[in-house]
C-alpha positions in Angstrom: 12.3 20.8 0.1 10.9 22.4 -3.0 7.7 21.2 -4.7 9.4 19.5 -7.6 11.7 17.5 -5.3 8.7 16.4 -3.2 6.8 15.3 -6.3 9.7 13.2 -7.5 10.3 11.8 -4.0 6.6 10.9 -3.8 6.6 9.3 -7.2 9.6 7.2 -6.5 8.1 6.2 -3.2 4.9 5.1 -4.9 6.8 3.1 -7.5 8.8 1.5 -4.7 5.6 0.7 -2.8 4.2 -1.0 -5.9 7.4 -3.0 -6.6 7.4 -4.1 -2.9 4.3 -6.1 -3.5 6.4 -8.4 -5.7 9.9 -7.9 -4.3 9.0 -8.0 -0.6 7.2 -6.0 2.0 10.2 -4.0 3.4 10.5 -2.3 0.0 6.8 -1.3 0.2 7.3 0.1 3.7 10.1 2.3 2.5 8.0 3.4 -0.5 5.0 4.2 1.7 7.2 6.3 4.0 8.7 8.2 1.1 5.2 8.9 -0.2 4.1 10.1 3.2 7.1 12.5 3.4 6.2 13.9 0.0 2.5 14.3 0.9 3.6 16.1 4.1 5.9 18.4 2.1 3.2 19.2 -0.4 0.9 19.8 2.5 -1.8 17.5 1.1 -4.5 16.2 3.4 -5.1 16.7 7.0 -2.1 15.6 9.2 -4.2 13.2 11.2 -5.5 11.4 8.0 -1.9 11.2 6.6 -0.5 9.8 9.9 -3.2 7.3 10.3 -2.9 6.2 6.7 0.8 5.7 7.2 0.3 3.6 10.3 -2.5 1.5 8.8 -0.6 1.0 5.5 2.6 -0.1 7.3 0.7 -2.4 9.7 -1.1 -4.0 6.7 2.1 -4.5 4.8 3.7 -6.2 7.8 0.7 -8.4 8.4 0.7 -9.5 4.7 4.4 -10.1 5.0 3.9 -12.4 8.0 1.1 -14.2 6.2 3.3 -14.7 3.2 6.2 -15.9 5.3 4.0 -18.4 7.1 1.7 -19.6 4.2 4.4 -19.2 1.5 1.9 -19.0 -1.4 3.7 -21.8 -3.1 2.8 -25.5 -3.2 6.3 -26.5 -2.1 6.2 -24.2 0.9 2.7 -25.2 1.8 3.7 -28.9 1.6 6.6 -28.2 4.0 4.4 -26.5 6.5 1.9 -29.4 6.4 4.7 -31.8 7.3 5.4 -29.9 10.6 3.8 -31.1 13.8 2.1 -27.7 14.4 0.7 -27.5 10.9 -2.8 -26.5 12.1 -1.3 -23.7 14.2 0.8 -22.4 11.4 -2.2 -22.3 9.0 -4.3 -20.6 11.6 -1.7 -17.9 12.3 -1.1 -17.4 8.6 -4.8 -17.0 7.9 -5.2 -14.7 10.9 -2.3 -12.5 9.7 -3.9 -12.4 6.2 -7.3 -11.3 7.6 -5.6 -8.7 9.9 -3.7 -7.4 6.9 -7.0 -7.1 4.9 -8.7 -5.2 7.7 -5.8 -2.8 8.0 -5.6 -2.4 4.3 -9.2 -1.3 4.1 -8.6 1.1 7.0 -5.7 2.6 5.1 -7.8 3.0 2.0 -10.5 4.8 4.1 -7.8 7.2 5.3 -6.2 7.7 1.9 -9.4 8.6 0.0 -9.6 12.2 1.3 -5.8 12.6 0.8 -6.0 11.6 -2.9 -9.1 13.7 -3.4 -7.3 16.7 -2.0 -4.2 15.9 -4.1 -6.4 15.7 -7.3 -8.1 19.0 -6.5 -4.8 20.8 -5.7 -2.7 19.4 -8.5 -5.5 18.8 -11.0 -4.2 15.5 -12.3 -7.0 13.0 -13.1 -4.8 10.0 -12.4 -5.3 10.5 -8.7 -9.0 9.9 -9.0 -8.4 6.6 -10.8 -5.7 5.7 -8.3 -8.2 6.5 -5.5 -10.8 4.2 -6.9 -8.3 1.4 -7.6 -6.8 1.7 -4.1 -10.2 1.5 -2.5 -11.4 -1.5 -4.6 -8.0 -3.2 -4.4 -8.1 -2.9 -0.6 -11.6 -4.3 -0.5 -10.5 -7.2 -2.7 -7.3 -7.8 -0.8 -8.9 -10.7 1.0 -8.4 -12.4 -2.3 -4.8 -11.9 -3.5 -5.9 -10.2 -6.8 -6.7 -7.1 -4.7 -3.1 -6.5 -3.8 -2.2 -6.4 -7.5 -4.9 -3.7 -8.0 -3.4 -1.8 -5.0 0.1 -2.1 -6.7 -1.4 -0.6 -9.9 -2.9 2.2 -7.8 0.5 3.0 -6.4 2.0 3.1 -9.9 -0.7 5.5 -11.0 0.0 7.7 -7.9 3.7 7.7 -8.8 3.0 8.6 -12.5 0.5 11.3 -11.3 3.0 12.9 -9.0 5.9 12.8 -11.5 3.9 14.2 -14.5 1.9 16.8 -12.5 2.5 20.4 -13.4 3.9 22.7 -10.7 1.4 25.4 -9.8 
C-alpha cells in the first residue's frame, strides 16, 4: 500500500472511530483497526506500542459498550432496569464495566502518546500534538462521560491530520 492510501485509510478509520462513539461501539472498533493498519503501513511507532494500543483501545470500547447496554444512559432504560429483580446486580455490573473501560482507555492513551509524537515528528502536522493532548485528557476524564466526547474530537483531529498531511 502506498503512503497516500495509508493516510486516507487512517483518516477514514479515525473518523469512523469518532462516529462510533455516537453510533455504536462496533463502528469505533472497525475505525480503530483501520487506523492501526494505516499506522503499521506508515511504519509509525514501535510495533509493541501499536499492538498494545490496539488491544487496549478495543477492550475499552467493548467495556464501554457493555456499560452502555446495561446502564442505557437514558432515564427510560434506567427505570426499566430498576424494575427488574436483579437491579442491584445490573447496576453493579454496569458500573464495573464503565470503570474497566476507563482504566483500559487510560492504558490506550498511555500507549498512543509515543505513536502520535512519532507521527507528528515524521509528518510534521501540528494537529497530532493537539490530538495527543486531547486523547490523553479525554481518556483521563472518560470516567465522566464528557471525556469520551473529547476522545472523539481527538480521533477527528487525527483523521484530519492524516488526510491533510503532505507526503514526504
